C-alpha positions, 0 to 999 in steps of 0.5 A: 395388687389384688385390684391390678389383677381384677383388672387385668381379668376383666373384659377392659383393662385400660390403655394403660394396661395394654400400654405397659403390657405390649412394653413388655413384650417388645423389651422380651424380644429385645433381650431375646434378640440381644441373647441371640446375637451374643450367643451367636457370635460367641458360637462362631467364633471359636470351635468349642463344645457348650459352654454353660454360659451358652446353654443358658443364654439359649434358653434365655432367647427361646423363654423371652422370645415366647413369652414376648411374642405371646404378650405383643400378640395377646396383651392384656387379653393374656390374664382373661379368666376362661371359663372351665367347664363343669365335667372338668378333671380339674381340682379347682372347677367350679 
């Protein structure tokens, strides 16, 4: 697992990582669309208050949509190491 993460953090992760991560983004966007479609049908059918299942579907749609666009748009570059300036307030910076 550590070798996979080191490979993703490098500048050239490879075509397999590109395909896998961007495909995961597409799957998450499909999940977002399905959750949003189900939520629209559930809310439009009857006039009632928000149920827990509808709230969870909305949270799933938003979360999978945001993460799906990030994985699809950035790909393996999302996991690239970003240098932290020396005068940072972060306690774990070098």
